[in-house]
N, C-alpha and C positions, 0 to 999 in steps of 0.2 A: 853549110848550115841549112836546115830545112826552112820552108816558108813558115811552118807552124812555130818553130823556135824563134824566128825573127819576130813574129806577131806577139809571142809571149813576152819577149824582152823589150818590146816597144812601150814606152811610157804613154799612158793614156793622156791626151791633151787636155781633158776637162771641158766644161761647157764653154761655148763661144761667148765672147763678150758682146754686149748689145751694140757697140759701135762696129763690130765685125759683122753682125747679123744684118744691120741696116746700111752698112757702108757709109756711115756718117761719122765724122770725128766728134768726140765729146764736146758738148756745148748746148746752146739753147735749142737748135734744130733737133738734136737727138733727144733732149728732154721732152720736147713737145711731141715728137714722134712716139715716144714711149707712152706719154699720157693719152694720146689719141688711140694708140693700139689697145691700151688697157680698157679704155671706155668702150671700144668696139667689141673686144672679146668678152667683156662683162655685160654686153648687151645694153649699155646705157646710151650709146649712140647706135641707133637702129639702122637697118638696111635702107638705103635711099636717102639718108640725111645729107643735106648739102653742107659741105665744109668750106664756107666762104673764106678766102684768104684774108679779106679785110676783117671779118668778124673774129676769126681765130687769132689774127694778129693783135686785135684790140684786146681780146680776153687775156692774152699772155704778155702784152706790152712789147711786141717785137715787130719787125718789118715784114712785109709781104714776102721778101726774098727768103727769110728764115722759114716762114710757114710753107712756102712753095717747096723748099728742100725736104721738109718733113713729109709733106703730102706725096711727093714723088717717090720717096722711099717706101711709103705705105702702099702706093700703087704698084710698085715692083713686087711687093709681098702678096698682092691680090686682095688686100683689105679695102682698098680705095680704088675707084675708077676715075679717071680724068677725061672729061669730054671737051672737045674743042668748042670754044666760045660759050661754054656753059659752066665750066669749073669742075671741082672735085666733089665726089659723093661717096658715102659708104657703099661698098659693093652690094649688089643684090643678085646672088647666084640664081641661075635658072634651074628648073627641074633637071635638065640634061646635065648641067654642071654638077649638080648635087649627086646624081648617079655616078658620074665619072670620078668625082673626088673619092667617094666611098669604094668604088672599084679599084682605084689606085691604092687606097689604104689597104684593101684586102690583099693586093699583090705584095705589098712591102712589109707591113707590120708583123704578120705571123712569123716571117723569116727573121726579122729583127728581134722579136721576142725570144726565138730559139737561141740566137747568138748571145743575147743578154743573159739568158739562163746559164749559159756555159761559162760566162766570165764575171758574173756579179760577185762583188766582195761584200764583207759585212758592212762596210761604210755605205756601199750602194744600197743595200737592203734597208739600212736605217734611213737613208734619204727618201726612198720610196714610201716607207711607212710615214714619214713626216708629210709627204704629199697627201697621202690618204687621210691623215689626221686633219690637215688643213681643209680638205674637201668636206669632211664631216663638220668642221667648225663653221664653214660657210653655209652649209645646209641648215644647221641648227639655228643660224642667225637669219635664215630666210633669204639669203643672198644667192639665188639660183644662178645668176650670171657669173658671179665670181667662182662658184662651185664648178661650173662648166669650164671656165678658164683654167682653173687648177687641174681639172681632169685632163685637159689637153697637155698641160705641163708634165703630167705623169707619163704620158705617152712619149713625149720628147725626151724625158729623163731615161726611159728605157733605151732609146736609140743611142744616147750618149754612153750608157753602160755597155752597149754592144760595140762601142768604139767605131761607129760607122758615120764618118763626118758627112759624106755625100748624102747618104740616106737620111741622116738627121736634118740636113738642110731641106731636103725634099719634104720631110714630114712636117717641119715647121710651117711650110706653105700650105700643105694639105690640111693640117689641123686648124690653122687659122681660118681657112675657108670652111671647114667643118663647123666652126663656131657660128659663122653667119648662117650656114645652112640649117643648123639645129634651131637657131633663133627664129628662122622663117617657117620651117616646115615640120617641126617636131609635133607629133600628135599625142604624145604621152608625157606632157610637161611635168606631171607629178612624179614621174620616174626617170626623168631625163638624166639624173646624176646617180643612178644606181651604181654603187661601188663594189658589189659582190664580185664582179669580174676582176676588179683591181686587187681585191684581197686574194682571189684565186691565183692571179698572176704572181703576186708576191710570194705566196706559198710555193708555187712551182719554182721560182727563183731560189728560195731558201733551200729547196730540195735538189737544186741543180737538175731539174727534170725538164730538159729542153723540149722533148716531144709534147709534154703537157702544156708548157708555156706557149708553144706554137698553136696547139689546138684551142686553148682558151682564148688567145688573142683573135683567132679566126672567128670563133663563135661570138666574141664581143663585138667585132666590127659588123658581123651579120645582124646582130641585135640592133645596133645603132642604125644601120641602113634600113632595116625593116620598120623602125620607129618613125620614119618620115612619112608625112602626108604631103605629097608633092603637088599641091594645088596652089594657085596664086593667092596671095593674101597680102594685106597691107598692115603695117605696124604704125602705131601712133608715134609721131616724131616730136621729141622734146627739143627745146631751144639749146643752142650750143652754150649759151651763158649758164643755163641751169645745170647742164651736164659737166662743163669744164671749169666753171667759176671757182669752186673750192680748190681744185688742184692748182689752178693758175695763181690763186691767192697764196697758196703754200710756196710756190716758186718765188713769188714776189717777196714774201717775208724772208725767204732764204737769202735774199739780196743778190740774186743772179743777175749780172749786168747784161745788157743787150749785146747779143752776138759774141759774148765771151764765154769760155767754158764754164759750165755749171754741172758738177758731178753729183749733186745731191740726189736727184731722181735715179741717175745711173747706179750709184753706189747702193741705194736702198733696193733697187730692182735686182742687182746681182746678189745682194745678201739674202733676198727672198727666193733666189734661183728662178727669177722671172725670165725665162729664156723664150718663151713664146707667147702665138697663139695662139681648148679645142678651139 
């Protein structure tokens, strides 16, 4: 049997679960990890914000050990940096890191788009359209941070359609870092979530036009990279209580016990296909 036949007969595994992505078992640490990730990717927690174990623990009503587990998982994904004797901070990518992230995306994503065009099913296309609709909804609501986060999820969904587990894992990290980079360095904030490229990609997938999908994705990444103004800048830093308080309250009302599994956030995230984070 040929390799192609083996590939065609292999069942697609589907999106990775959040506990697999973060390597944390379901429970309070994973819930908090997802909450912090979402706040970072939606730009509510800005680059350089200190994530005090004591303060995060007080907000969520958990021990420092639980918070530390969540922060270490986020550090592994590149969203948080942990400094000895100083604690954890939302990562602040340097201009060099910004260039390297988009260079890596340029190498990976056009090829992934080509493979996705060759294997996309009607259900896959419907899922991508739902991503685009959600982006539009966030933009209409004026929620630029969430729109950018949803845009990143669109790219990860393409990797999952291509059935490339290793590349999808790499892309999650790159797109999460891209979210921080765009928050810091984007020079065309009014057009940061232009979705015409996503519509064009969807059209190429519908037509099973692999060459067009590859070319469109390459142009899309070039546009994103060229939209960066790689000069040092500072963002206003909001308090953790302001950013995380409402989400923590929702967890408390759900009755999640300290250090016992709570799947409320996990289940809602999976239902919304929140597998990353741009």
